[in-house]
MDTraj code that builds the backbone (N, CA, C; nanometers):
import mdtraj as md
import numpy as np

residues = "MET LEU THR VAL GLU GLN LEU ALA LYS LYS PHE ASP MET ALA ILE LEU ASN GLN ASP THR GLN GLU ALA ALA ILE ARG GLU ALA CYS LYS THR ALA LYS GLU TYR ASN LEU ALA ALA LEU TYR THR HIS TYR VAL ASP PRO ILE".split()
xyz = np.array([
    [0.0514, 1.7760, 2.3807],
    [0.0857, 1.6943, 2.2681],
    [-0.0172, 1.5982, 2.1870],
    [0.0366, 1.5731, 2.1315],
    [-0.0105, 1.5350, 1.9858],
    [-0.0247, 1.3520, 2.0625],
    [-0.1292, 1.3130, 2.0064],
    [-0.1018, 1.1107, 2.0255],
    [-0.0438, 1.0670, 1.8956],
    [-0.0009, 0.9960, 1.9227],
    [0.0249, 0.9292, 1.7810],
    [-0.0895, 0.8848, 1.6566],
    [-0.1752, 0.8540, 1.7070],
    [-0.3223, 0.8631, 1.6203],
    [-0.3270, 0.9899, 1.5332],
    [-0.3214, 1.1195, 1.6501],
    [-0.3603, 1.2475, 1.5967],
    [-0.2479, 1.2977, 1.5326],
    [-0.1242, 1.2654, 1.5554],
    [-0.0431, 1.3102, 1.4371],
    [-0.0272, 1.2340, 1.3270],
    [-0.0817, 1.1213, 1.3071],
    [-0.0816, 1.0220, 1.1721],
    [-0.1944, 1.0903, 1.0592],
    [-0.3145, 1.1781, 1.1375],
    [-0.4188, 1.2351, 1.0527],
    [-0.3289, 1.3488, 0.9930],
    [-0.2056, 1.4269, 1.0255],
    [-0.1735, 1.5117, 0.9792],
    [-0.0819, 1.4680, 0.8717],
    [-0.0778, 1.3717, 0.8282],
    [0.0510, 1.3054, 0.7496],
    [-0.0691, 1.2621, 0.6007],
    [-0.0350, 1.2744, 0.4787],
    [-0.0614, 1.2252, 0.3704],
    [0.0725, 1.0933, 0.2851],
    [0.0374, 1.0728, 0.1943],
    [0.0411, 0.9651, 0.0960],
    [0.0475, 1.0030, -0.0076],
    [0.1795, 0.9804, -0.0973],
    [0.1453, 0.9794, -0.2304],
    [0.1964, 0.8513, -0.3399],
    [0.1220, 0.8089, -0.4195],
    [0.1622, 0.7319, -0.5431],
    [0.2149, 0.8388, -0.6762],
    [0.2737, 0.8645, -0.6993],
    [0.2642, 0.9522, -0.8147],
    [0.3523, 0.8746, -0.9698],
    [0.4089, 0.7586, -0.9836],
    [0.4430, 0.6939, -1.1003],
    [0.3422, 0.6678, -1.1942],
    [0.3448, 0.7167, -1.3410],
    [0.2638, 0.7119, -1.4499],
    [0.2100, 0.5391, -1.4628],
    [0.3308, 0.4883, -1.4192],
    [0.3102, 0.3407, -1.4959],
    [0.2538, 0.2418, -1.3486],
    [0.1756, 0.2965, -1.2586],
    [0.1609, 0.2468, -1.1084],
    [0.0727, 0.1909, -1.1192],
    [0.0337, 0.0484, -1.0867],
    [-0.0647, -0.0597, -1.1067],
    [-0.1838, -0.0537, -1.0277],
    [-0.2696, -0.0990, -1.0475],
    [-0.4160, -0.1263, -0.9362],
    [-0.4076, -0.1821, -0.8830],
    [-0.2979, -0.3033, -0.8495],
    [-0.2912, -0.3709, -0.7292],
    [-0.2195, -0.2666, -0.6157],
    [-0.1126, -0.1960, -0.6410],
    [-0.0147, -0.1062, -0.5659],
    [-0.0997, 0.0087, -0.5031],
    [-0.1893, 0.0669, -0.6044],
    [-0.2986, 0.1446, -0.5082],
    [-0.3458, 0.0845, -0.4020],
    [-0.4316, -0.0839, -0.4440],
    [-0.5179, -0.0852, -0.3313],
    [-0.4015, -0.1388, -0.2116],
    [-0.3126, -0.1516, -0.2466],
    [-0.2346, -0.1747, -0.1143],
    [-0.2129, -0.0657, -0.0607],
    [-0.2060, 0.0852, -0.1513],
    [-0.1443, 0.1798, -0.0222],
    [-0.2678, 0.2416, 0.0343],
    [-0.3305, 0.2085, -0.0266],
    [-0.5236, 0.2386, 0.0698],
    [-0.5330, 0.1531, 0.1695],
    [-0.4790, 0.0250, 0.1725],
    [-0.4703, -0.0422, 0.2610],
    [-0.3858, 0.0168, 0.4061],
    [-0.2887, 0.0439, 0.3659],
    [-0.1929, 0.1060, 0.4104],
    [-0.2609, 0.2698, 0.5013],
    [-0.2960, 0.3288, 0.4412],
    [-0.3285, 0.4518, 0.4418],
    [-0.4201, 0.4554, 0.5267],
    [-0.5291, 0.3685, 0.5629],
    [-0.6336, 0.3082, 0.6286],
    [-0.5847, 0.2552, 0.7866],
    [-0.4927, 0.1815, 0.7625],
    [-0.4212, 0.0849, 0.8916],
    [-0.3795, 0.2516, 0.9541],
    [-0.3123, 0.3162, 0.9111],
    [-0.2477, 0.4501, 0.9614],
    [-0.2808, 0.5585, 1.0132],
    [-0.4528, 0.5648, 0.9476],
    [-0.5366, 0.6528, 0.9694],
    [-0.5098, 0.8026, 0.9154],
    [-0.4246, 0.7943, 0.8077],
    [-0.3694, 0.9116, 0.7317],
    [-0.4633, 0.9957, 0.6706],
    [-0.4466, 1.0972, 0.6741],
    [-0.4858, 1.2061, 0.6095],
    [-0.5706, 1.1993, 0.4641],
    [-0.4935, 1.1747, 0.3716],
    [-0.5262, 1.1599, 0.2288],
    [-0.3924, 1.0600, 0.1999],
    [-0.4289, 1.0033, 0.0505],
    [-0.3706, 0.9449, -0.0295],
    [-0.3950, 1.0079, -0.1623],
    [-0.2871, 1.0208, -0.2651],
    [-0.2673, 1.1154, -0.3687],
    [-0.2088, 0.9496, -0.4557],
    [-0.2731, 0.9448, -0.5904],
    [-0.2292, 0.8506, -0.6969],
    [-0.2264, 0.9324, -0.8126],
    [-0.1781, 0.9110, -0.9203],
    [-0.1906, 0.9564, -1.0999],
    [-0.1940, 0.7871, -1.1470],
    [-0.3146, 0.7729, -1.1197],
    [-0.3507, 0.6105, -1.2148],
    [-0.4561, 0.6821, -1.3052],
    [-0.4016, 0.6101, -1.4655],
    [-0.5037, 0.6227, -1.5677],
    [-0.5065, 0.5073, -1.6036],
    [-0.6595, 0.4743, -1.6531],
    [-0.7209, 0.3684, -1.7037],
    [-0.6820, 0.3535, -1.8192],
    [-0.6141, 0.1856, -1.8576],
    [-0.5962, 0.2052, -1.9624],
    [-0.6660, 0.1520, -2.0492],
    [-0.6905, 0.2416, -2.1851],
    [-0.8090, 0.1910, -2.2851],
    [-0.8035, 0.1121, -2.3728],
])
top = md.Topology()
chain = top.add_chain()
for i, resn in enumerate(residues, 1):
    res = top.add_residue(resn, chain, resSeq=i)
    for name in ("N", "CA", "C"):
        top.add_atom(name, md.element.get_by_symbol(name[0]), res)
traj = md.Trajectory(xyz[None], top)
């Protein structure tokens, strides 16, 4: 049986809104790190 920590490594997280702000991505990174998730996917476009 998997522990909670082992199970968390099986999940990923995604923020795919095209209008996502950098602050929201940074917060999601903190959450992903806190829960030791496998990956975090974003759709961030640097405004020119």
